[in-house]
C-alpha positions as CSV (number, residue, x, y, z in Angstrom):
1,M,46.4,81.1,57.8
2,R,46.4,77.5,59.2
3,R,43.8,75.5,60.5
4,T,43.6,72.4,62.3
5,E,40.7,69.9,62.7
6,R,40.5,67.4,65.1
7,P,37.6,64.9,64.1
8,S,36.3,62.1,66.5
9,T,34.6,59.0,66.5
10,R,31.2,58.5,64.7
11,A,28.4,59.2,67.0
12,V,25.2,56.5,67.0
13,T,21.7,57.9,67.5
14,G,18.7,56.2,67.2
15,G,20.4,53.2,65.7
16,E,21.7,55.3,63.4
17,T,25.3,56.4,62.2
18,T,25.7,60.1,62.7
19,A,28.3,62.7,61.3
20,P,30.9,62.4,63.8
21,V,31.8,66.2,66.0
22,H,34.9,67.9,64.2
23,V,36.6,70.7,65.7
24,L,38.0,73.6,63.7
25,A,40.4,75.9,65.1
26,D,41.9,79.1,63.3
27,E,45.2,80.6,64.6
28,S,44.3,84.0,63.8
29,S,40.9,84.0,65.7
30,P,40.2,83.3,69.3
31,V,37.2,81.2,67.7
32,V,37.2,77.2,68.0
33,R,34.2,76.3,66.2
34,I,32.2,72.8,67.1
35,T,30.1,71.1,64.4
36,G,28.6,68.0,63.9
37,V,27.3,65.6,66.8
38,L,28.5,65.8,70.3
39,D,28.4,62.7,72.8
40,R,30.8,61.3,75.1
41,S,33.3,59.9,72.5
42,G,33.6,63.2,71.2
43,V,34.3,64.7,74.4
44,P,38.6,64.1,74.2
45,A,38.7,66.0,70.9
46,V,36.8,68.9,72.4
47,R,38.7,69.0,75.2
48,D,42.2,68.5,73.3
49,A,41.3,71.1,70.7
50,L,40.0,73.6,73.5
51,L,43.1,73.0,75.5
52,D,45.4,73.2,72.5
53,R,44.0,76.6,71.3
54,L,43.9,78.3,74.8
55,V,47.8,77.1,75.2
56,A,49.1,78.4,71.8
57,R,47.4,81.7,72.3
58,P,46.9,84.2,75.4
59,G,43.4,85.3,76.2
60,P,40.0,84.2,76.0
61,V,38.8,81.4,73.6
62,V,35.5,81.3,72.3
63,A,33.6,77.4,71.7
64,D,31.5,78.1,69.0
65,L,28.3,75.6,69.4
66,T,26.3,77.1,66.5
67,E,26.4,74.3,64.2
68,V,26.2,71.2,66.8
69,R,23.8,68.7,68.2
70,V,24.2,67.7,71.6
71,V,23.0,64.3,71.7
72,D,24.3,63.3,75.1
73,P,23.4,66.8,77.8
74,A,26.4,65.4,79.8
75,A,29.3,66.5,77.0
76,R,28.3,69.7,77.6
77,A,30.1,69.3,80.8
78,V,33.4,69.6,78.9
79,F,33.3,73.3,78.4
80,A,32.8,74.1,82.2
81,E,36.2,71.4,82.6
82,V,38.3,73.1,80.0
83,R,37.4,76.5,82.0
84,R,38.4,75.0,85.6
85,E,41.2,73.3,84.3
86,V,42.6,76.8,83.2
87,A,41.4,79.1,85.5
88,D,45.3,79.6,87.2
89,W,46.7,79.7,83.8
90,P,48.5,83.1,83.1
91,S,45.9,84.9,80.5
92,A,43.4,82.4,79.6
93,G,39.9,81.7,80.0
94,L,37.1,80.1,77.9
95,L,33.6,81.3,76.6
96,V,30.8,79.8,75.1
97,C,28.4,80.9,72.4
98,D,24.9,78.7,72.0
99,P,22.2,80.2,70.3
100,A,20.3,77.2,71.7
101,G,20.7,78.3,75.2
102,S,18.5,77.1,78.2
103,D,15.7,78.3,80.4
104,P,16.7,77.8,83.5
105,P,20.7,77.6,82.8
106,D,22.2,74.2,82.0
107,P,23.8,73.4,85.2
108,A,26.5,71.4,83.2
109,L,27.9,75.1,82.5
110,A,27.8,76.4,85.6
111,G,30.6,79.1,86.1
112,V,30.9,79.6,82.0
113,P,29.8,82.7,80.2
114,V,27.1,81.9,77.7
115,L,26.7,84.1,74.5
116,P,23.7,83.5,72.7
117,T,25.7,84.8,69.3
118,L,28.8,84.6,67.7
119,D,28.8,88.4,67.4
120,A,28.0,88.9,71.2
121,A,30.7,86.4,72.1
122,M,33.3,88.3,70.0
123,D,32.8,91.7,71.8
124,A,33.0,90.2,74.9
125,V,36.0,89.0,74.3
126,A,37.2,92.6,72.9
127,R,35.5,94.0,75.9
128,S,38.1,91.9,78.4
129,P,41.0,93.9,79.8
130,M,44.2,93.7,77.6
131,A,46.3,90.9,79.4
132,A,49.8,91.8,80.2
133,V,51.6,88.8,79.3
134,L,54.9,87.8,78.2
135,T,56.3,84.7,76.5
136,A,59.1,83.0,75.5
137,D,60.1,80.0,73.4
138,L,63.2,78.3,75.1
139,A,65.3,75.5,74.0
140,P,66.1,72.6,76.5
141,V,69.6,73.9,77.9
142,P,70.9,74.9,81.0
143,D,70.9,78.7,80.4
144,A,67.0,78.1,79.8
145,A,66.4,78.7,83.6
146,R,68.2,82.3,83.2
147,E,66.1,83.5,80.2
148,A,62.9,82.5,82.2
149,R,64.0,84.4,84.8
150,D,65.3,87.3,82.9
151,L,62.1,87.2,81.4
152,L,60.4,87.6,84.9
153,A,62.3,89.9,86.1
154,D,61.6,92.6,83.3
155,G,57.5,91.7,83.5
156,C,57.5,92.6,87.4
157,R,59.0,95.6,86.7
158,R,56.5,96.4,84.0
159,W,53.5,95.5,86.0
160,G,55.1,97.1,89.3
161,V,55.3,94.2,91.6
162,P,58.6,93.7,92.4
163,G,58.0,91.9,95.4
164,L,57.5,88.5,93.2
165,V,60.8,88.9,91.5
166,E,62.5,86.4,94.3
167,V,59.5,84.1,94.6
168,G,58.6,83.9,91.0
169,S,62.3,83.5,89.8
170,I,62.8,80.4,92.7
171,A,59.5,78.7,91.5
172,L,60.4,79.3,87.3
173,T,63.4,77.8,87.9
174,E,62.6,75.0,89.1
175,I,60.2,74.2,86.4
176,V,62.2,75.2,83.7
177,N,64.9,72.9,85.0
178,N,62.3,70.1,85.0
179,V,61.6,70.2,81.5
180,V,65.5,70.5,80.8
181,A,66.3,67.8,83.0
182,H,63.3,65.7,82.3
183,A,61.1,66.4,79.3
184,R,64.2,67.2,77.3
185,T,61.8,69.2,74.4
186,P,61.4,72.9,73.6
187,M,59.5,74.8,75.8
188,T,57.3,77.9,76.2
189,V,57.0,80.2,78.9
190,R,54.0,82.4,79.9
191,L,53.9,85.1,82.6
192,A,50.8,87.0,83.6
193,P,50.1,89.4,86.6
194,E,46.5,89.0,88.1
195,D,44.8,90.6,91.0
196,G,48.2,90.8,93.2
197,T,49.3,87.6,92.0
198,L,52.0,86.8,89.5
199,R,50.6,83.3,87.3
200,L,53.3,81.2,85.5
201,A,52.8,78.5,82.5
202,V,55.6,76.4,81.1
203,R,54.4,74.2,78.4
204,D,56.6,71.3,76.9
205,R,56.3,68.5,74.5
206,S,56.6,65.5,76.9
207,T,53.6,63.5,78.0
208,R,55.7,62.3,80.9
209,P,54.5,63.5,84.3
210,P,56.3,66.6,85.8
211,S,59.2,64.6,87.9
212,F,59.7,65.4,91.3
213,A,63.4,65.0,92.4
214,G,63.0,65.8,96.4
215,P,64.3,68.2,98.4
216,A,68.3,69.0,98.3
217,T,70.1,70.7,100.3
218,P,69.2,74.6,101.4
219,T,72.4,75.7,99.8
220,S,71.7,74.3,96.7
221,I,70.7,76.6,93.9
222,G,67.8,74.6,91.5
223,G,67.7,70.8,92.0
224,R,65.2,71.4,94.7
225,G,62.2,69.9,92.7
226,L,58.4,70.9,92.0
227,L,58.2,70.2,96.0
228,L,59.6,73.8,96.5
229,V,57.4,74.8,93.9
230,D,54.6,73.4,96.3
231,T,55.9,75.2,99.3
232,L,56.0,78.4,97.4
233,A,52.6,78.6,95.5
234,E,49.3,79.5,96.2
235,R,48.4,76.7,93.8
236,W,49.9,74.6,91.1
237,G,48.9,71.7,88.9
238,A,49.9,70.2,85.4
239,T,47.6,69.9,82.6
240,P,47.7,66.9,80.4
241,L,47.7,67.5,76.4
242,P,47.8,65.4,73.6
243,D,51.3,65.9,72.9
244,G,52.7,67.7,76.0
245,K,51.8,68.9,79.6
246,V,51.6,72.8,80.8
247,V,52.8,72.7,84.7
248,W,51.5,76.4,86.0
249,C,51.3,77.8,89.6
250,V,49.9,81.1,91.2
251,L,52.3,83.1,93.6
252,A,51.5,85.7,95.9
253,P,53.9,88.2,97.5
254,P,55.5,87.5,100.5
255,P,53.8,88.6,103.9
């Protein structure tokens, strides 16, 4: 069982140096424990740890605030920001466990489910519908796009959405080929259906922003770049990570 811990810089309150914020994640659990003192200087460490857990583990993640003291209320907005960032990822979500709570609700946590105890948060995770998600780790080789398309076609058959195979294959091919041509790192593909749409995400290990190759001829196979994804997708984007990025998109069935 491997755990990861991310300490931030030390916080200063009332002229005294206090314990920095620490973020502890356990690979076997959806819980990310945040301890110490959280101010704006600790926000990047919290954001990075939450995104790292969400990209590594399909399904909802719980940010446990039981043992943290928030000295800057604005820092609490990081949880809403992360939830918005992953809202269109396949099979991803964020809940917060905050025994302190607030009445009225804290506007910084708008849109984030907040539970008073860790037991309540874990019950909410258990009640979440089991995601129909497929993942695959791929090498940055020319054949990667074919493997990704095979995964997508299999998923669409299982999920009863055959009408999304063609548009999904085109979009996924462009995202995977972008990794092969520009990031040149191993990648993880994640796919999931949601509310009649197909959600795709490809995580690579390059911090370079996704590259737009521009349009190519209509008869070319691949190489048309992420501009094609922009044309096909309902929504798409790229989320930077400390050691790479996630390029994601949401696809609807053709009319």
